[in-house]
C-alpha positions in Angstrom: 0.0 0.0 0.0 1.2 3.5 -0.9 1.9 5.6 2.2 -0.5 8.3 1.0 -3.3 5.9 -0.2 -6.7 7.0 1.1 -8.4 4.6 3.6 -11.6 6.6 4.0 -13.3 9.8 2.9 -13.8 11.2 6.4 -12.2 10.4 9.7 -13.0 12.1 13.0 -10.5 12.9 15.8 -12.3 13.6 19.1 -10.0 15.8 21.2 -7.4 18.2 19.9 -4.8 18.3 22.7 -1.2 17.6 21.9 -1.7 14.0 21.0 -5.0 14.6 19.1 -3.4 17.3 17.1 -0.4 15.2 16.1 -2.7 12.2 15.3 -4.8 14.5 13.1 -1.7 15.1 11.0 -1.0 11.4 10.8 -4.5 10.4 9.8 -4.7 13.2 7.2 -2.3 11.2 5.0 -4.9 8.5 4.6 -8.3 10.3 4.8 -9.8 12.7 2.3 -10.8 14.9 5.3 -10.1 14.8 9.0 -12.6 16.6 11.3 -11.3 17.3 14.7 -13.6 18.0 17.6 -12.4 20.3 20.4 -14.1 21.9 23.3 -12.3 25.2 23.2 -13.7 27.6 20.6 -10.3 29.3 20.1 -8.7 26.0 19.1 -11.3 25.3 16.4 -11.0 28.9 15.1 -7.2 28.7 15.0 -7.1 25.3 13.2 -9.6 26.5 10.6 -8.0 29.9 10.0 -4.3 29.2 10.3 -4.0 25.3 10.3 -2.5 25.6 13.8 -3.6 24.8 17.3 -3.1 27.9 19.4 -2.9 26.0 22.7 -1.0 22.7 21.9 1.9 22.0 19.5 1.6 25.6 18.5 4.5 25.4 16.0 3.0 22.6 14.1 1.2 23.3 10.8 -1.6 20.9 10.2 -2.4 19.6 6.7 -5.0 21.5 4.8 -7.5 18.6 4.8 -7.8 18.9 8.7 -10.6 21.1 9.9 -12.0 21.6 13.4 -15.4 22.0 15.0 -17.0 22.5 18.4 -19.9 20.2 17.5 -19.6 16.5 18.3 -22.4 15.8 16.0 -20.8 17.5 13.0 -17.5 15.7 13.8 -18.8 12.1 13.8 -21.7 12.2 11.4 -20.6 10.4 8.3 -17.2 9.5 9.6 -15.9 6.2 8.4 -13.4 5.9 11.3 -13.3 7.7 14.7 -10.3 8.3 16.9 -11.0 9.3 20.5 -8.3 11.2 22.3 -10.0 13.0 25.2 -8.7 12.9 28.8 -10.0 9.8 30.7 -12.1 11.8 33.1 -14.2 13.1 30.2 -14.3 10.0 28.1 -17.6 8.5 29.1 -19.5 11.8 28.9 -18.0 12.7 25.6 -18.7 9.3 24.0 -22.3 9.2 25.4 -22.9 12.6 23.9 -21.7 11.6 20.4 -23.3 8.1 20.5 -26.6 9.0 18.7 -24.7 10.3 15.7 -22.3 7.3 15.4 -23.3 4.6 13.0 -23.5 1.1 14.5 -20.6 -0.3 12.5 -18.2 2.6 12.5 -14.8 1.5 13.9 -13.6 3.4 16.9 -9.9 3.7 18.0 -9.3 4.7 21.6 -6.1 6.6 22.4 -7.2 7.7 25.9 -5.1 6.0 28.5 -6.5 5.0 31.9 -8.7 2.9 34.1 -12.0 4.2 35.4 -11.9 4.7 39.2 -14.6 2.8 41.0 -15.6 0.5 38.1 -12.1 -0.6 37.1 -13.2 -0.5 33.5 -10.6 0.1 30.7 -11.1 2.9 28.2 -12.3 0.5 25.5 -14.8 -1.0 27.9 -16.3 2.5 28.5 -16.5 3.2 24.8 -18.1 -0.2 24.1 -20.7 0.4 26.9 -21.7 3.8 25.5 -21.6 3.0 21.8 -22.4 -0.7 21.6 -20.9 -3.3 19.2 -17.7 -3.9 21.2 -16.1 -5.7 18.3 -15.6 -2.4 16.4 -13.5 -0.9 19.3 -9.7 -0.8 19.3 -6.9 0.8 21.2 -3.5 2.2 20.4 -0.4 2.6 22.6 3.3 2.9 22.3 6.3 5.3 22.7 4.5 8.2 20.9 5.3 11.7 22.2 3.3 14.1 20.2 6.1 16.6 20.1 8.2 14.2 18.0 5.4 12.6 16.0 4.4 16.0 14.5 8.1 16.5 13.4 8.0 13.3 11.5 10.5 11.6 13.7 10.5 7.7 13.7 8.0 6.1 16.1 5.9 2.9 16.4 2.8 1.7 18.2 0.6 -1.4 18.6 -3.1 -1.4 17.8 -5.2 -4.0 19.6 -8.7 -5.2 18.9 -10.7 -8.4 19.3 -11.5 -8.0 15.6 -8.5 -8.3 13.3 -10.2 -6.4 10.5 -10.7 -3.4 12.8 -7.1 -3.5 13.9 -5.9 -3.7 10.3 -8.2 -0.8 9.3 -6.7 1.5 11.8 -3.2 0.2 11.0 -3.8 1.3 7.4 -5.1 4.7 8.6 -2.0 5.4 10.7 1.0 3.8 9.1 3.5 5.8 7.0 7.2 5.9 6.4 7.9 7.4 9.8 5.2 5.7 11.9 5.1 1.9 12.2 1.9 0.3 13.5 1.7 -3.3 14.6 -1.5 -5.3 15.5 -2.5 -7.4 18.5 -5.5 -9.1 19.9 -4.6 -8.4 23.6 -6.7 -5.3 24.3 -6.5 -5.8 28.0 -2.7 -6.1 28.1 -2.2 -3.0 25.9 -4.6 -0.9 27.9 -3.2 -1.9 31.3 0.3 -1.1 30.0 -0.9 2.3 28.7 -2.5 3.2 32.0 -0.1 1.9 34.7 3.1 3.0 33.0 2.0 6.6 33.7 2.0 5.8 37.4 5.5 4.4 37.2 6.6 7.6 35.3 5.4 9.7 38.3 7.6 7.6 40.6 10.5 8.1 38.3 9.9 11.9 38.2 9.9 11.9 42.0 13.2 10.0 42.0 14.7 12.4 39.5 13.5 15.4 41.6 15.2 13.8 44.6 18.4 13.3 42.6 18.6 9.6 43.4 20.5 8.9 40.3 20.3 6.7 37.1 20.5 3.4 39.0 17.4 4.2 41.1 15.5 5.2 37.9 16.4 1.9 36.3 15.3 0.0 39.4 11.9 1.8 39.4 11.4 1.2 35.7 12.3 -2.4 35.9 10.3 -3.2 39.0 7.5 -1.0 37.7 7.3 -3.1 34.5 7.0 -6.2 36.6 4.1 -4.6 38.4 2.4 -3.7 35.1 2.8 -7.4 34.1 1.3 -8.6 37.3 -1.7 -6.3 37.0 -2.2 -7.2 33.3 -2.0 -10.9 34.1 -4.5 -10.5 37.0 -7.0 -8.7 34.7 -6.8 -11.3 32.0 -4.1 -9.8 29.8 -1.0 -11.5 28.3 2.1 -10.5 30.3 4.2 -10.8 27.1 2.4 -7.7 25.9 4.3 -5.8 28.6 7.6 -6.7 26.8 6.5 -4.9 23.6 5.7 -1.4 22.4 2.8 -0.8 24.7 4.7 -1.9 27.7 8.5 -1.6 27.8 8.5 0.8 24.8 6.1 3.3 26.2 7.4 2.9 29.7 11.0 3.9 28.7 9.8 6.9 26.8 7.4 8.1 29.4 9.8 7.7 32.3 12.9 9.2 30.6 11.7 11.9 28.2 11.6 15.6 29.1 8.3 15.7 27.2 6.6 13.4 29.7 3.9 15.2 31.7 3.8 12.4 34.3 7.5 12.4 34.8 7.8 16.2 35.0 4.8 16.2 37.4 6.7 13.8 39.7 9.6 16.2 39.8 7.3 19.1 40.4 5.8 17.3 43.5 9.3 17.2 45.0 9.5 20.9 44.5 6.3 21.4 46.3 3.8 21.9 43.5 0.4 20.3 43.8 -1.4 18.3 41.1 -4.0 21.2 40.6 -1.2 23.7 40.4 0.8 21.7 37.9 -2.2 21.0 35.6 -3.2 24.7 35.7 0.3 25.8 34.8 0.9 23.3 32.0 -2.7 23.0 30.7 -2.1 19.3 30.6 -3.9 16.4 32.3 -1.7 14.1 34.4 -3.3 10.8 33.5 -1.0 8.9 35.9 -2.6 10.6 38.9 -6.0 9.2 38.0 -4.5 5.8 37.1 -2.7 5.6 40.5 -6.2 5.7 42.1 -7.8 3.1 39.9 -4.8 0.8 39.7 -4.5 0.9 43.5 -8.2 -0.1 43.7 -7.7 -3.0 41.3 -4.6 -4.2 43.2 -6.5 -4.2 46.4 -9.4 -6.1 44.9 -7.4 -8.7 43.0 -4.6 -9.1 45.6 -1.8 -7.9 43.3 1.3 -6.6 45.1 2.4 -3.3 43.4 4.7 -1.2 45.7 5.4 1.5 43.1 1.7 2.0 42.4 1.0 2.0 46.2 3.7 4.6 46.8 2.4 7.0 44.2 -1.1 6.5 45.4 -0.1 7.1 49.0 1.7 10.4 48.1 -1.3 11.7 46.0 -4.2 10.5 48.1 -3.0 9.6 51.5 -0.8 12.6 52.4 2.4 10.7 52.5 5.8 12.3 52.1 7.5 11.8 48.7 10.8 11.2 50.5 9.3 8.7 53.0 7.5 6.7 50.2 10.6 6.6 48.0 12.7 5.5 50.9 10.2 2.8 51.9 9.9 1.5 48.4 13.6 1.3 47.7 14.3 -0.3 51.1 11.9 -3.2 50.7 13.2 -6.7 51.3 13.7 -8.2 47.8 11.7 -11.2 46.7 12.5 -13.6 43.9 12.7 -11.3 40.8 9.7 -12.6 38.9 7.4 -13.3 41.8 3.7 -13.3 40.9 4.5 -14.2 37.4 5.5 -17.9 37.7 4.7 -19.7 34.5 3.1 -16.6 33.0 5.7 -16.4 30.1 5.5 -20.1 29.3 3.2 -21.8 26.9 
């Protein structure tokens, strides 16, 4: 397939933050028109007048076949493919509002990362509940910082769906010479990786703020990846998924990159900034803060031991000191390295 071959006449991107803006540019290569929905009127006006988002990725010029609207109905009506990129806290309400205008067989790709607090539902579960026809829902995750994607720098991701045709449809919509897209059937594993790695990144940001060094960061990332695998396994996912782009790939990027909002938030915590202050200053949602709450709930319910998740949860929701939690976590008595995963990587 040619990299600029058209997959559909109209694609909708719901949410034009940094990632949604970058994704619109990717999808524009393979759709006759991309209609982006955004809540802020100034963003829609900026995209339509200047092909630029005035709030996110402000230096990026969007292709001319990308337009924006403040109407969910206008965005999704007639769309042959829908990509959802709104923050997790707004996902259910947004999808519920657009549901009457979405055709029953329109494939939907979820880029939102998280687990719903209280219910423990994954983002694809929420979309399937609100839209129906779960087989047409897919998710995408990987080491994909929007700041680099929009510059055409090399990147890759995995697209997971229970329906191979749906996964292949979105693969064709995204892939080009700079962006590789692989497919998987392990929706649960990909989604757990996408959500929980953000919690690990907050812990790494705290360690960086405390100047604990590269060795400590490597320990947190490695043990954090084991926690992600244990949670994924307990929820019915394949722990091998955690070794791929959605797991290790995304974890490394999110924990190490200066573009990571979760990592920089962890460092800001050490400096005394609160979550609300950080989000107000950066105009970014720290998804790892919500994921810490929901992942902690799941670990409690399923009996999964996850000390890094517990430490971040304790700092954010239990009033614990970042220094005390980091010290407690790094001073834990070591177990067998792959405890909780015996036999998980075999046959």
